All heavy atoms as a GROMACS GRO file, in nm:
protein
  569
    1MET      N    1   4.186 -12.770   1.774
    1MET     CA    2   4.227 -12.631   1.778
    1MET      C    3   4.314 -12.602   1.658
    1MET      O    4   4.401 -12.680   1.623
    1MET     CB    5   4.303 -12.604   1.907
    1MET     CG    6   4.343 -12.460   1.921
    1MET     SD    7   4.421 -12.425   2.077
    1MET     CE    8   4.560 -12.533   2.074
    2THR      N    9   4.295 -12.488   1.597
    2THR     CA   10   4.372 -12.451   1.480
    2THR      C   11   4.473 -12.343   1.514
    2THR      O   12   4.460 -12.273   1.614
    2THR     CB   13   4.280 -12.400   1.368
    2THR    OG1   14   4.219 -12.279   1.411
    2THR    CG2   15   4.174 -12.503   1.331
    3GLU      N   16   4.572 -12.328   1.428
    3GLU     CA   17   4.675 -12.228   1.448
    3GLU      C   18   4.618 -12.086   1.435
    3GLU      O   19   4.678 -11.991   1.479
    3GLU     CB   20   4.786 -12.250   1.345
    3GLU     CG   21   4.912 -12.175   1.374
    3GLU     CD   22   4.982 -12.219   1.502
    3GLU    OE1   23   4.975 -12.337   1.537
    3GLU    OE2   24   5.045 -12.132   1.568
    4ALA      N   25   4.500 -12.073   1.376
    4ALA     CA   26   4.439 -11.942   1.354
    4ALA      C   27   4.387 -11.881   1.484
    4ALA      O   28   4.351 -11.764   1.486
    4ALA     CB   29   4.326 -11.954   1.252
    5ASN      N   30   4.378 -11.958   1.591
    5ASN     CA   31   4.329 -11.904   1.717
    5ASN      C   32   4.422 -11.794   1.766
    5ASN      O   33   4.543 -11.807   1.762
    5ASN     CB   34   4.320 -12.013   1.824
    5ASN     CG   35   4.204 -12.107   1.802
    5ASN    OD1   36   4.117 -12.081   1.720
    5ASN    ND2   37   4.203 -12.216   1.873
    6SER      N   38   4.363 -11.687   1.816
    6SER     CA   39   4.442 -11.576   1.866
    6SER      C   40   4.499 -11.610   2.004
    6SER      O   41   4.459 -11.707   2.068
    6SER     CB   42   4.355 -11.450   1.877
    6SER     OG   43   4.261 -11.465   1.982
    7PHE      N   44   4.591 -11.528   2.047
    7PHE     CA   45   4.649 -11.544   2.181
    7PHE      C   46   4.539 -11.544   2.285
    7PHE      O   47   4.537 -11.629   2.375
    7PHE     CB   48   4.749 -11.430   2.206
    7PHE     CG   49   4.811 -11.435   2.343
    7PHE    CD1   50   4.926 -11.510   2.364
    7PHE    CD2   51   4.756 -11.366   2.450
    7PHE    CE1   52   4.983 -11.516   2.489
    7PHE    CE2   53   4.814 -11.371   2.575
    7PHE     CZ   54   4.928 -11.446   2.595
    8GLU      N   55   4.446 -11.452   2.271
    8GLU     CA   56   4.338 -11.440   2.368
    8GLU      C   57   4.248 -11.564   2.368
    8GLU      O   58   4.204 -11.608   2.474
    8GLU     CB   59   4.254 -11.314   2.340
    8GLU     CG   60   4.327 -11.183   2.368
    8GLU     CD   61   4.428 -11.143   2.260
    8GLU    OE1   62   4.430 -11.206   2.151
    8GLU    OE2   63   4.506 -11.050   2.286
    9ASP      N   64   4.221 -11.620   2.250
    9ASP     CA   65   4.140 -11.741   2.240
    9ASP      C   66   4.210 -11.858   2.311
    9ASP      O   67   4.147 -11.935   2.383
    9ASP     CB   68   4.114 -11.780   2.094
    9ASP     CG   69   4.023 -11.682   2.023
    9ASP    OD1   70   3.948 -11.608   2.091
    9ASP    OD2   71   4.026 -11.680   1.898
   10LYS      N   72   4.340 -11.870   2.288
   10LYS     CA   73   4.416 -11.978   2.351
   10LYS      C   74   4.420 -11.960   2.502
   10LYS      O   75   4.409 -12.058   2.578
   10LYS     CB   76   4.558 -11.983   2.294
   10LYS     CG   77   4.563 -12.032   2.151
   10LYS     CD   78   4.706 -12.030   2.099
   10LYS     CE   79   4.711 -12.074   1.954
   10LYS     NZ   80   4.849 -12.072   1.902
   11LEU      N   81   4.437 -11.836   2.547
   11LEU     CA   82   4.441 -11.810   2.690
   11LEU      C   83   4.308 -11.844   2.755
   11LEU      O   84   4.302 -11.907   2.862
   11LEU     CB   85   4.478 -11.663   2.716
   11LEU     CG   86   4.494 -11.623   2.862
   11LEU    CD1   87   4.599 -11.707   2.932
   11LEU    CD2   88   4.526 -11.474   2.870
   12LYS      N   89   4.199 -11.807   2.690
   12LYS     CA   90   4.066 -11.838   2.742
   12LYS      C   91   4.044 -11.989   2.750
   12LYS      O   92   3.990 -12.041   2.848
   12LYS     CB   93   3.959 -11.772   2.653
   12LYS     CG   94   3.819 -11.787   2.705
   12LYS     CD   95   3.800 -11.708   2.833
   12LYS     CE   96   3.655 -11.708   2.874
   12LYS     NZ   97   3.635 -11.643   3.001
   13GLN      N   98   4.088 -12.060   2.646
   13GLN     CA   99   4.074 -12.206   2.645
   13GLN      C  100   4.156 -12.268   2.758
   13GLN      O  101   4.109 -12.360   2.826
   13GLN     CB  102   4.119 -12.262   2.510
   13GLN     CG  103   4.092 -12.409   2.495
   13GLN     CD  104   4.123 -12.460   2.355
   13GLN    OE1  105   4.176 -12.388   2.271
   13GLN    NE2  106   4.091 -12.585   2.331
   14LEU      N  107   4.276 -12.216   2.781
   14LEU     CA  108   4.359 -12.267   2.891
   14LEU      C  109   4.292 -12.240   3.025
   14LEU      O  110   4.290 -12.327   3.114
   14LEU     CB  111   4.498 -12.203   2.886
   14LEU     CG  112   4.595 -12.247   2.995
   14LEU    CD1  113   4.617 -12.398   2.992
   14LEU    CD2  114   4.728 -12.172   2.982
   15GLU      N  115   4.233 -12.123   3.041
   15GLU     CA  116   4.162 -12.090   3.165
   15GLU      C  117   4.045 -12.186   3.189
   15GLU      O  118   4.022 -12.229   3.302
   15GLU     CB  119   4.112 -11.946   3.161
   15GLU     CG  120   4.224 -11.843   3.171
   15GLU     CD  121   4.178 -11.702   3.146
   15GLU    OE1  122   4.065 -11.681   3.094
   15GLU    OE2  123   4.254 -11.609   3.177
   16LEU      N  124   3.974 -12.221   3.082
   16LEU     CA  125   3.862 -12.315   3.095
   16LEU      C  126   3.912 -12.454   3.136
   16LEU      O  127   3.849 -12.521   3.218
   16LEU     CB  128   3.783 -12.322   2.965
   16LEU     CG  129   3.705 -12.196   2.927
   16LEU    CD1  130   3.648 -12.210   2.785
   16LEU    CD2  131   3.595 -12.169   3.027
   17ILE      N  132   4.022 -12.496   3.078
   17ILE     CA  133   4.079 -12.626   3.112
   17ILE      C  134   4.121 -12.628   3.259
   17ILE      O  135   4.090 -12.723   3.333
   17ILE     CB  136   4.198 -12.660   3.020
   17ILE    CG1  137   4.148 -12.690   2.879
   17ILE    CG2  138   4.279 -12.778   3.075
   17ILE    CD1  139   4.258 -12.702   2.774
   18VAL      N  140   4.191 -12.525   3.302
   18VAL     CA  141   4.236 -12.518   3.442
   18VAL      C  142   4.116 -12.519   3.536
   18VAL      O  143   4.115 -12.593   3.636
   18VAL     CB  144   4.323 -12.392   3.465
   18VAL    CG1  145   4.349 -12.369   3.612
   18VAL    CG2  146   4.455 -12.405   3.390
   19SER      N  147   4.014 -12.443   3.503
   19SER     CA  148   3.894 -12.439   3.586
   19SER      C  149   3.829 -12.577   3.597
   19SER      O  150   3.790 -12.621   3.706
   19SER     CB  151   3.796 -12.337   3.529
   19SER     OG  152   3.677 -12.335   3.605
   20ALA      N  153   3.819 -12.647   3.484
   20ALA     CA  154   3.758 -12.780   3.484
   20ALA      C  155   3.841 -12.878   3.565
   20ALA      O  156   3.787 -12.961   3.640
   20ALA     CB  157   3.742 -12.830   3.340
   21LEU      N  158   3.974 -12.869   3.553
   21LEU     CA  159   4.060 -12.959   3.628
   21LEU      C  160   4.055 -12.930   3.778
   21LEU      O  161   4.064 -13.022   3.859
   21LEU     CB  162   4.204 -12.950   3.577
   21LEU     CG  163   4.230 -13.009   3.438
   21LEU    CD1  164   4.371 -12.977   3.391
   21LEU    CD2  165   4.205 -13.158   3.436
   22GLU      N  166   4.042 -12.804   3.814
   22GLU     CA  167   4.035 -12.767   3.955
   22GLU      C  168   3.910 -12.822   4.023
   22GLU      O  169   3.913 -12.851   4.142
   22GLU     CB  170   4.041 -12.615   3.972
   22GLU     CG  171   4.180 -12.558   3.949
   22GLU     CD  172   4.183 -12.407   3.958
   22GLU    OE1  173   4.077 -12.342   3.942
   22GLU    OE2  174   4.293 -12.353   3.981
   23LYS      N  175   3.803 -12.839   3.948
   23LYS     CA  176   3.680 -12.894   4.005
   23LYS      C  177   3.700 -13.038   4.048
   23LYS      O  178   3.638 -13.083   4.144
   23LYS     CB  179   3.565 -12.884   3.904
   23LYS     CG  180   3.518 -12.744   3.882
   23LYS     CD  181   3.404 -12.741   3.782
   23LYS     CE  182   3.362 -12.597   3.754
   23LYS     NZ  183   3.259 -12.592   3.650
   24GLY      N  184   3.783 -13.112   3.974
   24GLY     CA  185   3.816 -13.248   4.012
   24GLY      C  186   3.705 -13.350   3.991
   24GLY      O  187   3.711 -13.459   4.047
   25ASP      N  188   3.603 -13.318   3.914
   25ASP     CA  189   3.491 -13.410   3.896
   25ASP      C  190   3.491 -13.478   3.759
   25ASP      O  191   3.390 -13.528   3.714
   25ASP     CB  192   3.359 -13.336   3.918
   25ASP     CG  193   3.339 -13.221   3.820
   25ASP    OD1  194   3.432 -13.191   3.743
   25ASP    OD2  195   3.230 -13.161   3.823
   26ARG      N  196   3.608 -13.484   3.694
   26ARG     CA  197   3.619 -13.543   3.561
   26ARG      C  198   3.681 -13.681   3.573
   26ARG      O  199   3.764 -13.705   3.660
   26ARG     CB  200   3.703 -13.455   3.471
   26ARG     CG  201   3.644 -13.314   3.459
   26ARG     CD  202   3.723 -13.229   3.366
   26ARG     NE  203   3.732 -13.291   3.236
   26ARG     CZ  204   3.658 -13.256   3.131
   26ARG    NH1  205   3.570 -13.160   3.144
   26ARG    NH2  206   3.671 -13.316   3.015
   27PRO      N  207   3.646 -13.771   3.484
   27PRO     CA  208   3.712 -13.901   3.481
   27PRO      C  209   3.862 -13.882   3.455
   27PRO      O  210   3.903 -13.786   3.389
   27PRO     CB  211   3.646 -13.974   3.364
   27PRO     CG  212   3.520 -13.900   3.336
   27PRO     CD  213   3.541 -13.760   3.382
   28LEU      N  214   3.942 -13.972   3.505
   28LEU     CA  215   4.087 -13.961   3.494
   28LEU      C  216   4.133 -13.946   3.350
   28LEU      O  217   4.217 -13.861   3.320
   28LEU     CB  218   4.154 -14.084   3.558
   28LEU     CG  219   4.307 -14.086   3.550
   28LEU    CD1  220   4.366 -13.966   3.622
   28LEU    CD2  221   4.361 -14.215   3.607
   29GLU      N  222   4.079 -14.025   3.259
   29GLU     CA  223   4.121 -14.020   3.120
   29GLU      C  224   4.092 -13.883   3.058
   29GLU      O  225   4.174 -13.826   2.986
   29GLU     CB  226   4.052 -14.129   3.037
   29GLU     CG  227   4.091 -14.270   3.077
   29GLU     CD  228   4.016 -14.323   3.199
   29GLU    OE1  229   3.922 -14.255   3.249
   29GLU    OE2  230   4.053 -14.430   3.247
   30SER      N  231   3.977 -13.830   3.089
   30SER     CA  232   3.939 -13.698   3.038
   30SER      C  233   4.027 -13.590   3.098
   30SER      O  234   4.071 -13.497   3.028
   30SER     CB  235   3.792 -13.672   3.069
   30SER     OG  236   3.754 -13.544   3.026
   31ALA      N  237   4.053 -13.600   3.228
   31ALA     CA  238   4.138 -13.502   3.295
   31ALA      C  239   4.280 -13.506   3.238
   31ALA      O  240   4.342 -13.401   3.219
   31ALA     CB  241   4.139 -13.527   3.445
   32LEU      N  242   4.329 -13.625   3.210
   32LEU     CA  243   4.464 -13.638   3.153
   32LEU      C  244   4.471 -13.575   3.014
   32LEU      O  245   4.566 -13.503   2.983
   32LEU     CB  246   4.505 -13.785   3.147
   32LEU     CG  247   4.646 -13.814   3.096
   32LEU    CD1  248   4.750 -13.741   3.178
   32LEU    CD2  249   4.672 -13.963   3.097
   33THR      N  250   4.370 -13.599   2.933
   33THR     CA  251   4.364 -13.539   2.799
   33THR      C  252   4.360 -13.387   2.809
   33THR      O  253   4.432 -13.316   2.737
   33THR     CB  254   4.242 -13.591   2.722
   33THR    OG1  255   4.253 -13.732   2.707
   33THR    CG2  256   4.233 -13.527   2.584
   34ASP      N  257   4.277 -13.337   2.900
   34ASP     CA  258   4.268 -13.192   2.919
   34ASP      C  259   4.401 -13.135   2.967
   34ASP      O  260   4.444 -13.028   2.922
   34ASP     CB  261   4.158 -13.158   3.021
   34ASP     CG  262   4.019 -13.179   2.966
   34ASP    OD1  263   4.005 -13.199   2.843
   34ASP    OD2  264   3.923 -13.175   3.046
   35PHE      N  265   4.465 -13.206   3.060
   35PHE     CA  266   4.594 -13.160   3.111
   35PHE      C  267   4.697 -13.151   2.998
   35PHE      O  268   4.769 -13.051   2.988
   35PHE     CB  269   4.644 -13.254   3.221
   35PHE     CG  270   4.780 -13.216   3.274
   35PHE    CD1  271   4.793 -13.113   3.365
   35PHE    CD2  272   4.893 -13.283   3.230
   35PHE    CE1  273   4.919 -13.077   3.413
   35PHE    CE2  274   5.018 -13.247   3.277
   35PHE     CZ  275   5.032 -13.145   3.368
   36GLN      N  276   4.703 -13.253   2.914
   36GLN     CA  277   4.798 -13.253   2.802
   36GLN      C  278   4.769 -13.138   2.706
   36GLN      O  279   4.862 -13.071   2.658
   36GLN     CB  280   4.792 -13.387   2.728
   36GLN     CG  281   4.849 -13.501   2.810
   36GLN     CD  282   4.823 -13.637   2.748
   36GLN    OE1  283   4.724 -13.658   2.679
   36GLN    NE2  284   4.913 -13.732   2.775
   37GLN      N  285   4.642 -13.113   2.679
   37GLN     CA  286   4.605 -13.001   2.593
   37GLN      C  287   4.644 -12.869   2.658
   37GLN      O  288   4.691 -12.776   2.591
   37GLN     CB  289   4.456 -13.004   2.563
   37GLN     CG  290   4.413 -12.899   2.464
   37GLN     CD  291   4.264 -12.904   2.434
   37GLN    OE1  292   4.188 -12.969   2.504
   37GLN    NE2  293   4.224 -12.833   2.330
   38GLY      N  294   4.628 -12.860   2.789
   38GLY     CA  295   4.666 -12.740   2.861
   38GLY      C  296   4.816 -12.714   2.855
   38GLY      O  297   4.859 -12.599   2.840
   39VAL      N  298   4.896 -12.819   2.863
   39VAL     CA  299   5.041 -12.804   2.853
   39VAL      C  300   5.079 -12.751   2.715
   39VAL      O  301   5.162 -12.661   2.703
   39VAL     CB  302   5.112 -12.938   2.884
   39VAL    CG1  303   5.260 -12.932   2.847
   39VAL    CG2  304   5.094 -12.975   3.030
   40VAL      N  305   5.016 -12.805   2.611
   40VAL     CA  306   5.043 -12.759   2.474
   40VAL      C  307   5.006 -12.611   2.461
   40VAL      O  308   5.083 -12.530   2.407
   40VAL     CB  309   4.968 -12.844   2.370
   40VAL    CG1  310   4.973 -12.781   2.231
   40VAL    CG2  311   5.024 -12.985   2.367
   41LEU      N  312   4.890 -12.574   2.511
   41LEU     CA  313   4.847 -12.434   2.504
   41LEU      C  314   4.942 -12.343   2.581
   41LEU      O  315   4.979 -12.235   2.533
   41LEU     CB  316   4.705 -12.419   2.561
   41LEU     CG  317   4.592 -12.466   2.472
   41LEU    CD1  318   4.462 -12.474   2.551
   41LEU    CD2  319   4.575 -12.375   2.352
   42ALA      N  320   4.984 -12.386   2.699
   42ALA     CA  321   5.075 -12.305   2.780
   42ALA      C  322   5.207 -12.282   2.706
   42ALA      O  323   5.261 -12.170   2.707
   42ALA     CB  324   5.099 -12.371   2.914
   43LYS      N  325   5.258 -12.386   2.640
   43LYS     CA  326   5.383 -12.371   2.565
   43LYS      C  327   5.365 -12.275   2.447
   43LYS      O  328   5.452 -12.193   2.419
   43LYS     CB  329   5.432 -12.507   2.516
   43LYS     CG  330   5.490 -12.593   2.626
   43LYS     CD  331   5.539 -12.726   2.572
   43LYS     CE  332   5.593 -12.812   2.685
   43LYS     NZ  333   5.643 -12.942   2.636
   44GLU      N  334   5.251 -12.286   2.378
   44GLU     CA  335   5.224 -12.196   2.265
   44GLU      C  336   5.213 -12.052   2.312
   44GLU      O  337   5.267 -11.960   2.249
   44GLU     CB  338   5.096 -12.238   2.194
   44GLU     CG  339   5.106 -12.366   2.116
   44GLU     CD  340   4.974 -12.412   2.057
   44GLU    OE1  341   4.872 -12.343   2.071
   44GLU    OE2  342   4.974 -12.520   1.994
   45LEU      N  343   5.145 -12.031   2.424
   45LEU     CA  344   5.131 -11.896   2.478
   45LEU      C  345   5.266 -11.841   2.522
   45LEU      O  346   5.297 -11.724   2.498
   45LEU     CB  347   5.033 -11.896   2.596
   45LEU     CG  348   4.887 -11.923   2.559
   45LEU    CD1  349   4.805 -11.953   2.683
   45LEU    CD2  350   4.828 -11.806   2.482
   46GLN      N  351   5.347 -11.925   2.585
   46GLN     CA  352   5.480 -11.882   2.628
   46GLN      C  353   5.566 -11.843   2.508
   46GLN      O  354   5.636 -11.741   2.512
   46GLN     CB  355   5.546 -11.993   2.708
   46GLN     CG  356   5.677 -11.954   2.772
   46GLN     CD  357   5.732 -12.063   2.861
   46GLN    OE1  358   5.707 -12.181   2.839
   46GLN    NE2  359   5.808 -12.023   2.960
   47THR      N  360   5.559 -11.919   2.401
   47THR     CA  361   5.634 -11.888   2.280
   47THR      C  362   5.588 -11.755   2.220
   47THR      O  363   5.670 -11.672   2.180
   47THR     CB  364   5.620 -12.002   2.176
   47THR    OG1  365   5.674 -12.122   2.233
   47THR    CG2  366   5.692 -11.969   2.047
   48THR      N  367   5.458 -11.735   2.215
   48THR     CA  368   5.403 -11.610   2.161
   48THR      C  369   5.452 -11.491   2.244
   48THR      O  370   5.493 -11.388   2.189
   48THR     CB  371   5.250 -11.614   2.160
   48THR    OG1  372   5.207 -11.722   2.078
   48THR    CG2  373   5.191 -11.484   2.106
   49LEU      N  374   5.450 -11.504   2.376
   49LEU     CA  375   5.496 -11.395   2.463
   49LEU      C  376   5.645 -11.369   2.446
   49LEU      O  377   5.689 -11.254   2.442
   49LEU     CB  378   5.465 -11.427   2.610
   49LEU     CG  379   5.318 -11.417   2.649
   49LEU    CD1  380   5.299 -11.466   2.793
   49LEU    CD2  381   5.267 -11.276   2.634
   50LYS      N  382   5.724 -11.474   2.432
   50LYS     CA  383   5.868 -11.459   2.413
   50LYS      C  384   5.896 -11.388   2.281
   50LYS      O  385   5.981 -11.298   2.275
   50LYS     CB  386   5.935 -11.597   2.417
   50LYS     CG  387   6.084 -11.594   2.390
   50LYS     CD  388   6.159 -11.521   2.499
   50LYS     CE  389   6.309 -11.532   2.474
   50LYS     NZ  390   6.380 -11.410   2.505
   51ASN      N  391   5.824 -11.427   2.176
   51ASN     CA  392   5.842 -11.362   2.046
   51ASN      C  393   5.804 -11.214   2.052
   51ASN      O  394   5.871 -11.129   1.994
   51ASN     CB  395   5.762 -11.433   1.938
   51ASN     CG  396   5.817 -11.569   1.905
   51ASN    OD1  397   5.932 -11.601   1.934
   51ASN    ND2  398   5.734 -11.654   1.845
   52ALA      N  399   5.696 -11.184   2.123
   52ALA     CA  400   5.655 -11.044   2.139
   52ALA      C  401   5.760 -10.966   2.217
   52ALA      O  402   5.794 -10.852   2.181
   52ALA     CB  403   5.519 -11.037   2.208
   53GLU      N  404   5.811 -11.026   2.322
   53GLU     CA  405   5.915 -10.962   2.402
   53GLU      C  406   6.040 -10.934   2.317
   53GLU      O  407   6.097 -10.825   2.324
   53GLU     CB  408   5.951 -11.052   2.520
   53GLU     CG  409   6.058 -10.996   2.610
   53GLU     CD  410   6.091 -11.092   2.722
   53GLU    OE1  411   6.013 -11.097   2.819
   53GLU    OE2  412   6.192 -11.164   2.711
   54ASP      N  413   6.081 -11.033   2.237
   54ASP     CA  414   6.198 -11.015   2.151
   54ASP      C  415   6.175 -10.904   2.049
   54ASP      O  416   6.265 -10.824   2.022
   54ASP     CB  417   6.231 -11.145   2.078
   54ASP     CG  418   6.284 -11.253   2.171
   54ASP    OD1  419   6.319 -11.222   2.287
   54ASP    OD2  420   6.288 -11.370   2.128
   55THR      N  421   6.055 -10.896   1.994
   55THR     CA  422   6.022 -10.792   1.897
   55THR      C  423   6.024 -10.655   1.963
   55THR      O  424   6.078 -10.559   1.906
   55THR     CB  425   5.883 -10.818   1.836
   55THR    OG1  426   5.887 -10.943   1.767
   55THR    CG2  427   5.845 -10.708   1.737
   56LEU      N  428   5.969 -10.645   2.082
   56LEU     CA  429   5.965 -10.516   2.150
   56LEU      C  430   6.102 -10.471   2.199
   56LEU      O  431   6.123 -10.353   2.222
   56LEU     CB  432   5.868 -10.522   2.268
   56LEU     CG  433   5.721 -10.537   2.229
   56LEU    CD1  434   5.635 -10.559   2.353
   56LEU    CD2  435   5.673 -10.416   2.151
   57ALA      N  436   6.194 -10.564   2.213
   57ALA     CA  437   6.329 -10.530   2.259
   57ALA      C  438   6.420 -10.487   2.144
   57ALA      O  439   6.538 -10.466   2.163
   57ALA     CB  440   6.390 -10.649   2.332
   58LYS      N  441   6.365 -10.473   2.026
   58LYS     CA  442   6.442 -10.430   1.909
   58LYS      C  443   6.394 -10.292   1.866
   58LYS      O  444   6.279 -10.255   1.883
   58LYS     CB  445   6.422 -10.526   1.791
   58LYS     CG  446   6.457 -10.669   1.820
   58LYS     CD  447   6.597 -10.696   1.780
   58LYS     CE  448   6.628 -10.844   1.804
   58LYS     NZ  449   6.767 -10.869   1.810
   59VAL      N  450   6.487 -10.216   1.813
   59VAL     CA  451   6.453 -10.083   1.760
   59VAL      C  452   6.512 -10.071   1.620
   59VAL      O  453   6.609 -10.137   1.585
   59VAL     CB  454   6.506  -9.969   1.850
   59VAL    CG1  455   6.433  -9.967   1.982
   59VAL    CG2  456   6.655  -9.979   1.870
   60MET      N  457   6.454  -9.985   1.541
   60MET     CA  458   6.500  -9.962   1.405
   60MET      C  459   6.600  -9.846   1.407
   60MET      O  460   6.570  -9.739   1.462
   60MET     CB  461   6.380  -9.928   1.318
   60MET     CG  462   6.404  -9.936   1.170
   60MET     SD  463   6.419 -10.103   1.108
   60MET     CE  464   6.251 -10.156   1.104
   61ASP      N  465   6.719  -9.867   1.349
   61ASP     CA  466   6.816  -9.758   1.343
   61ASP      C  467   6.794  -9.674   1.218
   61ASP      O  468   6.702  -9.698   1.141
   61ASP     CB  469   6.959  -9.811   1.353
   61ASP     CG  470   7.001  -9.896   1.235
   61ASP    OD1  471   6.934  -9.892   1.131
   61ASP    OD2  472   7.102  -9.968   1.247
   62ASP      N  473   6.878  -9.576   1.197
   62ASP     CA  474   6.861  -9.483   1.084
   62ASP      C  475   6.870  -9.551   0.948
   62ASP      O  476   6.813  -9.503   0.852
   62ASP     CB  477   6.966  -9.371   1.092
   62ASP     CG  478   6.942  -9.279   1.210
   62ASP    OD1  479   6.826  -9.273   1.258
   62ASP    OD2  480   7.038  -9.213   1.255
   63GLU      N  481   6.940  -9.663   0.939
   63GLU     CA  482   6.953  -9.735   0.812
   63GLU      C  483   6.843  -9.839   0.794
   63GLU      O  484   6.846  -9.918   0.701
   63GLU     CB  485   7.090  -9.804   0.804
   63GLU     CG  486   7.207  -9.709   0.785
   63GLU     CD  487   7.252  -9.649   0.917
   63GLU    OE1  488   7.251  -9.721   1.018
   63GLU    OE2  489   7.286  -9.530   0.920
   64GLY      N  490   6.748  -9.846   0.886
   64GLY     CA  491   6.639  -9.940   0.875
   64GLY      C  492   6.671 -10.078   0.928
   64GLY      O  493   6.597 -10.173   0.904
   65GLN      N  494   6.781 -10.090   0.999
   65GLN     CA  495   6.822 -10.218   1.057
   65GLN      C  496   6.771 -10.230   1.200
   65GLN      O  497   6.767 -10.132   1.274
   65GLN     CB  498   6.975 -10.231   1.056
   65GLN     CG  499   7.037 -10.223   0.919
   65GLN     CD  500   6.997 -10.341   0.832
   65GLN    OE1  501   6.991 -10.453   0.877
   65GLN    NE2  502   6.969 -10.313   0.706
   66LEU      N  503   6.733 -10.352   1.236
   66LEU     CA  504   6.691 -10.375   1.373
   66LEU      C  505   6.812 -10.394   1.462
   66LEU      O  506   6.909 -10.459   1.425
   66LEU     CB  507   6.603 -10.501   1.383
   66LEU     CG  508   6.463 -10.490   1.327
   66LEU    CD1  509   6.392 -10.625   1.337
   66LEU    CD2  510   6.382 -10.386   1.402
   67SER      N  511   6.807 -10.335   1.581
   67SER     CA  512   6.914 -10.354   1.678
   67SER      C  513   6.851 -10.366   1.816
   67SER      O  514   6.736 -10.330   1.836
   67SER     CB  515   7.015 -10.238   1.674
   67SER     OG  516   6.948 -10.117   1.705
   68ASP      N  517   6.929 -10.419   1.910
   68ASP     CA  518   6.877 -10.435   2.046
   68ASP      C  519   6.851 -10.300   2.109
   68ASP      O  520   6.925 -10.204   2.090
   68ASP     CB  521   6.976 -10.514   2.132
   68ASP     CG  522   6.984 -10.659   2.091
   68ASP    OD1  523   6.883 -10.712   2.040
   68ASP    OD2  524   7.090 -10.721   2.111
   69LEU      N  525   6.744 -10.295   2.184
   69LEU     CA  526   6.707 -10.174   2.256
   69LEU      C  527   6.796 -10.162   2.378
   69LEU      O  528   6.806 -10.254   2.459
   69LEU     CB  529   6.561 -10.180   2.299
   69LEU     CG  530   6.504 -10.064   2.378
   69LEU    CD1  531   6.510  -9.938   2.295
   69LEU    CD2  532   6.362 -10.092   2.420
   70ALA      N  533   6.865 -10.050   2.391
   70ALA     CA  534   6.952 -10.027   2.506
   70ALA      C  535   6.872  -9.949   2.611
   70ALA      O  536   6.836  -9.833   2.591
   70ALA     CB  537   7.076  -9.948   2.464
   71LEU      N  538   6.844 -10.015   2.720
   71LEU     CA  539   6.769  -9.951   2.828
   71LEU      C  540   6.868  -9.896   2.930
   71LEU      O  541   6.961  -9.965   2.970
   71LEU     CB  542   6.675 -10.051   2.896
   71LEU     CG  543   6.568 -10.111   2.805
   71LEU    CD1  544   6.488 -10.214   2.882
   71LEU    CD2  545   6.476 -10.003   2.753
   72THR      N  546   6.845  -9.773   2.972
   72THR     CA  547   6.933  -9.712   3.072
   72THR      C  548   6.846  -9.659   3.186
   72THR      O  549   6.728  -9.637   3.170
   72THR     CB  550   7.014  -9.596   3.012
   72THR    OG1  551   6.925  -9.497   2.965
   72THR    CG2  552   7.104  -9.644   2.899
   73ASN      N  553   6.909  -9.637   3.297
   73ASN     CA  554   6.839  -9.583   3.414
   73ASN      C  555   6.874  -9.437   3.435
   73ASN      O  556   6.903  -9.393   3.543
   73ASN     CB  557   6.877  -9.664   3.540
   73ASN     CG  558   6.820  -9.802   3.537
   73ASN    OD1  559   6.715  -9.825   3.478
   73ASN    ND2  560   6.888  -9.896   3.601
   74GLU      N  561   6.873  -9.358   3.331
   74GLU     CA  562   6.904  -9.216   3.340
   74GLU      C  563   6.785  -9.136   3.383
   74GLU      O  564   6.674  -9.160   3.355
   74GLU     CB  565   6.955  -9.164   3.206
   74GLU     CG  566   7.082  -9.230   3.165
   74GLU     CD  567   7.131  -9.179   3.031
   74GLU    OE1  568   7.057  -9.110   2.957
   74GLU    OE2  569   7.244  -9.211   2.998
   0.00000   0.00000   0.00000
């Protein structure tokens, strides 16, 4: 897998791994390799989501500087 894969590509690959593991018909060594790859994918996806969340929680002020978004319940 290359870094060029999109979020959606990685998510689809993770879904395929989970589906294959749920079937339970794979040799142990293969299942372990798939599980390890799934953990790596899950961490990459989590990092991507966290970065997106951090980006969306910032706003540009009048001087062009990023600042935290202040959410209110008004």
